N, C-alpha and C positions, 0 to 999 in steps of 0.2 A: 666614599665607598658606597653609600646607599643609593647613589644615582647610577651605578653600573647596571645596565640591563641584565636581567636574569635570562638564562638560556632556555629556549624552548626545545625540548626533546620530543620527537615524533616517533612513535613506534606502533606496531600492530596492536589492536585491541582484541581481547578475547571475551568469551561469554561472561566471565566474572566482571568485566567492565561495562556490560550492557546496562545495568541499572543506572549508572551515571548518565549514559547517553540518553536513555529513555526518559529519565527525570528531566534533563534539560529540554528535550523535545516536548514533554508534557507541559513544562513551564511556559513554553512558547505558544501553547494552545493547539498543538498539532494532535494531541490525544492519540498517541500510538497505542496499539493493542497491548494488553497487559502481558501477553505471552508471546509476542512477536519474535523476540530475540532468538529462540531456538530455531525457528524456520529461516531467519535471516542468515545465521551462521551455517546452517545446513547447506545453503546454496554456495557460499564462498567464505570459508572460515578465515581466509587471508585478506578479506576486503574491508576490514574495519580498522580505523586508525584513531589514536588519541594523541594530542599534544599535551605534554606535562611540563611544568616548571617546578623544580625542587620536588619532583614526585607527585605533585598535585595536578589532576586533570584540569585543563583550561580550554581545550578545543577538541573537536571531533569531526570526522567525515567517514562516509562509507562509499566505496566504489566497488560494487559487486559485479563480478564477471559472469556472464551467461554465454558459455561457449566461446568460440574463437573470434566472433565478429561484433559482439554487443556487450555493453556494460551499463550499469545504472548507478547514478550518483545520488546520495541522500545523506541525511543526518549531518548536514553541514552546520556546525554550531560552534559558537565561542561563548565562554562564560561572560555574562553581561558586564561585569566589573573590569574585564580585561579586553574589551573590544577597542578597535582603532589602533592597535599596537603592532599589527602585522602578523599576529598569530594565526588568523584565519587564512590568509593567502598562503602562508607557509604550509599549513595543514592541507589546504586545497591542492597545492602542487604535489605534495607527497602522495595524496590519495589518487590523483589522476594518473600518476606514473604507473599505478597498478593496472590500469586499463590498457596500457600499451597502445597499439594502433587501432583498437576497437572504436567503433562509434559509441558515444556515451549519451545516454538520456538522463533527464532529470525533470522533476516537477518543481518549478521555481516560484517562490512567493513574489508578489508584485514588486516589492522594494528592491529585490536583487536581480530582476530580469535584465536590467541594463548592464549590470556587471557581468552576468552570464553571457550576454551577447558579445561583450568585449573579449571573452574567453573562447569564442567560436561557437556558442550555442545559438541555434535559431529556433523560434517558436513554431510549433506545429498546430496546437489547439489549446483552448482554455479549459480548465477544470474548476468546478465550483463545488465546495462542500455544502451539502444540504443536511440540516439537522432538525429534529423535532421529535415529538411524542406521537406515535401512531395511535389513532383512536381505537379503543377496544371494540372487538367484534361483538355482535349480539350474543348474549349468554347461551342461547339455544344452539349456537354453532361451535361452541368451544367446549373443551373438556373441563373437568372440575378444577384443574389447576390453571385454567386460562390459556392453555396451549392448544393451538389448533391441531386436530388430527391431520396427519399427512395424507394427502389425496391429490386429485387433479393432476396425476402423473408425476407427483413429487416423491422422490425416494431418497433415503439417507445414503450418504457416501461414508461407509463405516470403515472398520479396520481393513477390510478386504477391498475397499474402494469400489463397492458395487455402484453402478451397474457394470463395472469392469474397469480396471486401472487403465488399460490402453485407451478405452473410449474417452474417459475423462481427460487424460493427458493429451490426447489428440485434439480434443475440443479446445482445451486451453491453448495449445500451441497455435491454433488457427486464429486466436484472438490477441496474440502477443507478438512483439518483434523478435522474440527468441524462445526456444524451448527451455523449460525450467522444471524438469522432473524432480530434482533433489529438493528444491524448495517446496513443491506441491506435496510430495510424500509426507513432509512434516506439517505443512499448512492445513491439509485436509484431515489430519488425525491428531492434532495437538489437543490435549485435554482443555475443555472450555470452548473450543471451536466447534460450531455446528456447520456441517457441510451437506448440502442437498443438491440433487440434480433433478432436472425434469426430463422425462423420457416419453417419447411418442413414437409409435410404429417401430419400436425396437431400437431406437437410436437416441442419443443425448441431444436435447434441443436447448440446453442451457444448464448452468450450475452457479451456485453461490455459496459464500461462507459468511457467517456472522460470528463475531468474537467480542469479548468484553474489553472496554477501555476505561481510563480513569474518569472521563467526563461523559462518555456515551458509549453505547454499543456501536460497533463498526461493521458495516456490511461491505465486503470486498473479497474477491471479485464478485460482480454480478454480470455474468455473461449470458446472453440469450439470443436465440434466432430471431424472435419477434417480441413486440411489446406485450403480447399475451403471455408468452413464456416468462418474460421478466416480471410481470405483475404476479403471476402465480408463485414464482420463487421469492419475490420480495415479501409477499404476504405470509409465506411460510417461514421466512427467516426473521422478520422484524419482531422484536419483543413489543409487548403492549405495556403502556403506563410507565415506560422508561425511555429516556432519550436514545435516539439512534442516528448515526451519521452515514452518509454515502458521498463519495467523491465522484461527481458526475461530469463527463465530458460535455461541454456546451454544444458541440457539434451534433450530439445525439438528442434531437428535440423530443423524441418519444421518451427518453430517459428523464429529461427535465420534467415533462408532463406527468410522468409516473410518480416521482417523488413529491411533486407539488400536490398531486391528487391525494396523497397520503398524509398531507399536513406538514411536510418538511419545508423549511425556509432556507434561502441561500445565505451562506456566510462568507468566509474568506475564499479567495480564488488563487489558483496557481496557473502556470503555463507549462505544458509539456514541451520540452525543448530537446534538440538533438545536435550533436556536433557534425553529423553526416547522414548519409542515407541509412535507412533501416529496411528490412524485408517487408514486403506487403503483408498486412494482416487485416482481419475483418473488424474494422473500427466500428461499424454499425452494430456489432454485437456487444460492444462494451457499454453497458448501462451503469456500471460502477467500477472504478479503478480498484485494483487489489489493495495497494498501499502506496502512499506517496513516497515512502522511503525506498522501496525496491521496484516500483513501477507496476 
């Protein structure tokens, strides 16, 4: 009787299940943001799944829908002591069914990219995580608590999403394969997240968000018209004397040069992969990916 396989039950996960998924992801070294879950579920509350055996979580996946044409797959995890038993692929299939006929994107770790290709995903570009401690600025240019005063066209995106909700959402839309207003309304205003925009000649020329993670602060997104815009935003967002990470598309050589100039070093890499075509977007403005879990 002890040799009878125990049944895997797969069902939708809710916000109360997020700490389990986040903990597994952190144990893998992915360092999700401490408060990411609220924004993830705001975008698609039906897009998260857990596999359970006898009520105990053993596997997870998210397939978050963005509109009618695009979805993003992430949080694909199996508890280490139960890998190799088919729980992962069963959970994978259940999650992908949620996307329907949409094109699906993901950021795949190197070890799994071959398997993703067998499932119809094709690579678009590489992303590398850069991490490090940004050197402190001279004391004469910082405030008493070490935080730089906002200037150089940098303005906070607060509860009212100044400099205007429509402008920030439109800028984000131009930098992504899909619109994501529900996600952004949470991402930009979550407690602990700092969201800043750069404005010049009355228009947004970039914006970024920094948030706390278990192992390092995370900057994402970092979207900007130019390398100068990106540098101004990075310098305003990055904490001093604490580790910070940015996931940088390798195709954006100016982005790589920026993070290297600030003392960050390359770590693990992923590949952005898609199952089909996505709408055109301004890839040259992407200096830092928002999050590997939701794209």
